[in-house]
N, C-alpha and C positions, 0 to 999 in steps of 0.2 A: 650413444645417448650422451655420454660424458663430453664428447667433442662439441656438441651443440648446446649443452646446458648453459643457462645464464646465471647459475648459482655457483659462486665460488665455493660455498660449503659442499655442494654436491660433487663438484670436480675434485675437491680436496679429499672427500670421503672415498671417492673412487680410486684416487691415487693411493690412499692408505690401504684400501682393500687390495689393490694391485701389488703393492709392496709386500703385504702380508702373504699374498699367494705366490711370491717369489719373482715378480717382475723386476727386472734390473732397472735401476734409476735412469739409465741412459737408453732404455728401450724406446721404440717409436711411440708406444702408447703413453709411457710416462712423459716423454718429451712433449707430445701433443697436449697432454693434460696440463703440464707446466706452462706451455705457451698459451693455453686457454685461460688459465688463471691470470697470467700477466695481461692478456687482452681485456679481461673483465675488469681488472684493477684500473687499467688505462681508461676504459670507458667510464667507470664510476668517477674517476678523478676529473675527466673531461666534463661529465654532466654536472658535477659539483661546481666547476668553474663557470659553466653556462648558467646554472641557476643563480649563482652569486652575481654574475653580470646582469642577469635579468632583474633581480631584486634590488640591485643597486639604485640608489637615488640619483646617481650621476646622470647628467644630461649633456647635451652638446654633441659636437661632431666626434670627439674622441670616444665617447660612450657608444655612439651609433656605429662607428667604424669597428670598435671591438666586438660588439654584438654581431654585426654583419660577418666579420671574419670568423667568429666562433660558429655561427650557423653554417657557413660554407665548409669549414673544417669538419664539422659533424656530419654533413652530407657526404663529404669525401671519405670519411671513416665508415660510412654505411650504417650509421646508428640513429638517423633521424626518425625512422619509423619505430624502432625499438624503444626509444625514449620519447614517444610522441607528446606526452604532456609537457615535458621540459622544453621541447622544441616549439610547441604551440605557444607556450607562454613567452618564450624568447622572441618568436615572430611577432606576437602582439606588441611586445615592448619595442621591438625594432620599428614597427609601424608608428607607434606613438612618438618615438624619437625622430622619425622621418618627418612627421607632421610638424613637430616643434621646430625642427631644423628649417623647414620651408617657411614657417612664420618668422624665424629669426632672420633668414635671408631677405624676406620681403620687408621686414622692419628696417634692416640696414639700407636696402635700396630706397625705401620711401624716405628715410632720414636724409639720404643724399639728394634725392630729387624733390623733397618737400611735397610729396604727393599724398594728401589725406584720403582721397577717394580710393586709391589702390590699397592703402593701409587698412581702411575700413573693410574692404573686401577680403583682405588677407586675415584679418581678425575674425570675421564671420566664418570664413572657411576653417580656420583653426578651431574655433568654438564648436563647429559642427562635427569636427573630428576628435573632440574630447581633449584638446590641448588645454592644460590648466594654467600654466605660467604665462599669463598675458599682461601682467602689470606694466612691463616696460613698453610694450607695444601700445597699450591703452594710454599710457602717459604721453608717449610721442604723439598719439592721435589728438589728444587734448591740445598739445602745443601746435600741431599743424592746423587744427580747426581755428585756434586763436589767430594764427597767421592768415588763414583764409579770410577771417572776419576783417582783419586789418586791411588786406588787399581789396576786399569788397568795399570797405569804407573809403579807401583811396579812389577807387573807381567812381563811387557815388559822389565824392567831393569834387572830383575833376569834372564830372558830367554836370553837376549843379553849380559849379564854381563857388563852392562853400569853403572859404579860406580857413575858417576856424576848424571845420571838420578835417580838412586836409592837414592842418598843423597837428591836430590831435592824433590822426592816423600816422603821420610821419614820426611823431614823438614815440608812439607805441612801437612802430617798426624799428626805430633807432634803438630803443631800449632792448629789443629782442635781437639786435644786431642782424636784422634781416638784409639779405643781399639781393633780393628780387629786383628785377628790372623796373617794376612799377614804383618801388621805393626810390630808386635812383631818379626816375622821372619826377617824382614828387619833390625831391631835393632841388631839382632844376627849376621847377615851377615855384 
């Protein structure tokens, strides 16, 4: 029973009883009990690190990588089921970080491609998955929507041959330092 106990106190009490009954400190029973205590201490320390990483407010790829590595290490140690609550909480946090990471990646890609429609979809997906830190993505979306409006105005001005509208749209595009092909055509016109 001592060899499978999950209580350091129980194992220590059994060791004390064994020593009192004359078991040698280097006997197989005492060695096994010492090894069990060390293993339980190792598990407790690991779970404490896992809980800290789970509760940490850190975000981003490094936090995701750390949590993923800890979860993997815990599975390798064979303690995921034993400490199910800690592992469930860590897996939930890992999923939150993965969702946030997907949003950040989409935001970067949309910033480069200037794609408001894809960013709108990424924000909606992130919101549906409970991602909370959407301020940067939403700010970028406002910028991209403003650029879409300018490009729409350029199209309309070109179609209707409205020179004043074209000048106004070109000025707005220049102010934003837009590099879109339509802005370059507007400059030529």
